[in-house]
C-alpha positions as CSV (number, residue, x, y, z in Angstrom):
1,Q,-53.3,-22.2,76.6
2,I,-55.7,-20.3,74.2
3,Q,-54.7,-20.6,70.8
4,H,-52.8,-17.8,69.4
5,R,-55.4,-17.1,66.6
6,H,-58.1,-16.6,69.4
7,A,-55.9,-14.7,71.9
8,D,-57.2,-11.3,70.8
9,N,-60.8,-12.3,70.2
10,A,-62.9,-11.1,73.3
11,E,-65.6,-13.9,73.0
12,Q,-63.0,-16.8,72.6
13,R,-61.1,-15.3,75.6
14,G,-64.4,-15.2,77.6
15,R,-65.4,-18.9,76.7
16,F,-61.8,-20.1,77.5
17,L,-61.7,-18.3,81.0
18,L,-65.3,-19.5,81.6
19,E,-64.5,-23.1,81.0
20,A,-61.2,-22.9,83.3
21,E,-63.4,-21.4,86.1
22,I,-66.4,-23.7,85.9
23,T,-64.3,-26.8,85.6
24,G,-62.3,-25.6,88.4
25,C,-65.3,-25.3,90.6
26,L,-66.7,-28.8,89.9
27,E,-64.8,-30.9,92.5
28,H,-65.9,-34.4,91.6
29,P,-63.9,-37.6,90.5
30,G,-65.6,-37.3,87.1
31,V,-64.2,-34.1,86.3
32,V,-60.7,-33.2,85.6
33,P,-59.3,-30.8,88.3
34,V,-58.0,-27.5,87.5
35,Y,-54.8,-26.5,89.5
36,S,-54.3,-22.9,88.5
37,L,-55.5,-20.1,86.2
38,G,-53.3,-17.2,85.0
39,Q,-51.7,-15.5,81.9
40,D,-48.2,-15.3,80.4
41,A,-46.1,-12.3,80.0
42,D,-48.0,-11.4,76.8
43,G,-51.4,-11.6,78.5
44,R,-52.3,-14.9,76.9
45,P,-54.6,-16.7,79.3
46,F,-53.6,-20.2,80.4
47,Y,-54.9,-22.9,83.0
48,A,-53.1,-26.1,84.4
49,M,-55.0,-29.2,84.9
50,R,-54.4,-33.0,85.5
51,F,-53.0,-34.8,82.5
52,I,-55.3,-37.5,81.4
53,R,-53.9,-40.8,80.1
54,G,-56.4,-43.2,78.4
55,D,-58.9,-43.5,75.6
56,S,-62.0,-41.8,74.8
57,L,-65.4,-43.7,75.0
58,A,-65.7,-43.1,71.3
59,E,-62.7,-45.3,70.8
60,A,-63.9,-48.0,73.2
61,V,-67.3,-48.1,71.6
62,K,-65.7,-48.4,68.1
63,D,-63.5,-51.1,69.6
64,F,-66.4,-52.9,71.0
65,H,-68.3,-52.9,67.7
66,Q,-65.6,-54.2,65.5
67,K,-67.0,-57.0,63.2
68,D,-66.2,-60.5,64.3
69,R,-64.4,-59.3,67.6
70,F,-66.5,-61.5,69.8
71,V,-67.3,-64.4,67.5
72,G,-68.0,-67.6,69.6
73,R,-67.5,-65.5,73.0
74,A,-70.9,-64.3,73.8
75,G,-70.1,-64.2,77.4
76,E,-67.1,-62.0,77.0
77,R,-69.2,-59.6,74.8
78,V,-71.7,-59.4,77.7
79,L,-69.1,-58.7,80.2
80,E,-67.5,-56.1,78.0
81,L,-70.8,-54.4,77.5
82,R,-71.5,-54.2,81.2
83,K,-68.3,-52.4,81.7
84,L,-69.0,-49.9,79.2
85,L,-72.6,-49.4,80.7
86,G,-70.8,-48.9,84.1
87,R,-68.7,-46.1,82.7
88,L,-71.9,-44.5,81.4
89,V,-73.3,-44.7,85.0
90,D,-70.2,-42.8,86.1
91,V,-70.8,-40.1,83.6
92,C,-74.5,-39.8,84.6
93,N,-73.4,-39.2,88.3
94,A,-70.7,-36.5,87.2
95,I,-73.5,-34.8,85.2
96,A,-75.9,-35.1,88.0
97,Y,-73.4,-33.3,90.3
98,A,-72.6,-30.5,87.8
99,H,-76.5,-29.9,87.5
100,S,-76.7,-29.8,91.5
101,R,-74.2,-26.9,91.0
102,G,-76.2,-25.2,88.5
103,V,-73.9,-26.3,85.6
104,L,-74.9,-27.6,82.0
105,H,-72.2,-29.3,79.8
106,R,-74.3,-28.8,76.7
107,D,-71.9,-31.2,74.4
108,L,-72.1,-34.8,75.9
109,K,-71.0,-37.3,73.4
110,P,-68.6,-40.4,73.5
111,G,-65.6,-38.1,72.4
112,N,-65.9,-35.9,75.4
113,I,-65.7,-38.9,77.9
114,M,-62.2,-40.2,78.8
115,L,-61.5,-43.5,80.2
116,G,-58.4,-43.5,82.3
117,K,-56.1,-46.4,82.7
118,Y,-57.1,-46.9,86.5
119,G,-60.8,-47.0,86.0
120,E,-61.2,-43.3,86.0
121,T,-64.2,-42.1,83.8
122,L,-63.9,-38.3,83.2
123,V,-66.1,-35.8,81.4
124,V,-64.1,-33.3,79.5
125,D,-64.4,-30.3,77.3
126,W,-66.4,-28.0,79.1
127,G,-66.0,-25.4,76.7
128,L,-69.8,-24.9,76.0
129,A,-70.5,-25.2,79.6
130,K,-73.2,-22.8,81.0
131,A,-73.6,-21.6,84.7
132,T,-77.3,-21.3,85.0
133,G,-77.3,-19.6,88.4
134,R,-79.5,-22.1,89.9
135,S,-79.4,-25.8,90.8
136,D,-81.4,-28.5,89.6
137,P,-84.7,-28.7,91.5
138,Q,-84.4,-32.5,92.0
139,S,-80.9,-32.1,93.7
140,T,-80.4,-32.7,97.2
141,S,-77.0,-31.2,97.3
142,D,-76.1,-28.6,99.9
143,E,-73.0,-27.3,97.8
144,R,-73.4,-23.7,96.6
145,V,-74.5,-22.8,93.0
146,V,-71.5,-22.1,90.6
147,Q,-71.4,-18.4,89.7
148,P,-68.3,-17.6,87.7
149,S,-66.7,-14.2,88.2
150,S,-66.1,-14.1,84.6
151,G,-69.8,-14.1,83.8
152,D,-71.6,-16.5,81.8
153,S,-69.5,-15.4,78.6
154,S,-67.7,-12.4,77.4
155,T,-70.6,-11.7,74.8
156,P,-74.1,-13.4,75.1
157,T,-75.0,-16.3,72.8
158,V,-77.3,-15.4,70.0
159,M,-80.7,-16.9,70.3
160,G,-81.2,-19.3,67.3
161,S,-77.5,-20.3,67.2
162,A,-77.1,-24.1,67.6
163,L,-74.0,-24.8,69.9
164,G,-72.9,-28.3,70.2
165,T,-72.4,-31.6,68.3
166,P,-75.3,-31.9,65.9
167,Q,-75.5,-35.7,65.9
168,Y,-76.0,-35.7,69.8
169,M,-77.8,-32.3,70.1
170,S,-81.2,-32.2,72.0
171,P,-84.1,-30.8,70.0
172,E,-84.1,-27.4,71.8
173,Q,-80.4,-27.0,71.0
174,A,-80.7,-28.0,67.3
175,E,-83.6,-25.2,67.1
176,G,-81.3,-22.7,69.0
177,R,-84.0,-22.3,71.7
178,L,-81.5,-21.2,74.6
179,D,-84.6,-20.1,76.6
180,L,-85.4,-23.8,76.7
181,L,-82.0,-25.2,77.8
182,G,-81.9,-27.1,81.2
183,P,-80.7,-30.4,82.9
184,Q,-82.9,-32.0,80.5
185,T,-80.7,-30.9,77.7
186,D,-77.8,-32.8,79.0
187,V,-79.9,-35.8,79.8
188,Y,-80.7,-36.1,76.2
189,G,-77.0,-36.0,75.3
190,L,-76.6,-38.7,77.9
191,G,-79.3,-40.9,76.1
192,A,-77.8,-40.1,72.6
193,T,-74.5,-41.5,74.0
194,L,-76.2,-44.5,75.4
195,Y,-77.5,-45.0,71.8
196,C,-74.2,-44.8,70.4
197,L,-72.7,-47.2,72.9
198,L,-75.6,-49.9,72.1
199,T,-75.3,-49.6,68.2
200,G,-72.1,-48.3,67.5
201,V,-73.2,-45.2,65.5
202,A,-74.6,-41.6,66.5
203,P,-78.4,-41.2,66.7
204,F,-78.5,-38.9,63.6
205,Q,-76.5,-39.1,60.4
206,G,-76.3,-36.7,57.4
207,E,-73.9,-35.4,54.9
208,H,-73.8,-31.9,56.3
209,K,-74.7,-30.0,59.5
210,E,-78.0,-28.6,58.2
211,E,-79.3,-32.0,57.1
212,I,-78.4,-33.5,60.5
213,L,-80.2,-30.6,62.4
């Protein structure tokens, strides 16, 4: 459900409904299915989706890079790394599918990737997703482009505002250049996620948001 403190905020309601509608349109094994969308007796919007059991890629990466975990077991370390890289390939495929439907995620990072108990790799938190109205030119998909009935959002995002997670943002996101956002923006996020997977830390560090940007 939308949180009570945001229930009367038109922009937050718009983003909430947009997230539900976009996620519900993306029928892919790497996206959590949405079963229904509605509102309660007080008009508070909600949507129902599959409940995920598992850990985030962020937790898996932290565990992988624990000091001394693989001491004397180099072969086991290589196998575990290959498993994590396989998970990232799953994410790449899910994002390629989203791009083929004209959808950008805009907040890709290890914390927004869930690893299910039975091998599922799921891209979550589509709260900043944007339906561009056009598919990736490189796509060969014949599925229709996602065009939410709720619009892109209840209010337009202001040019110059940096939306996303600073440590994983593409340069155009960090500069608030919304006119430059495209599939390459998510590809940058995938690369930043790969960097974290290999090194154990985010690509950019800083004491505060402005310094990181």
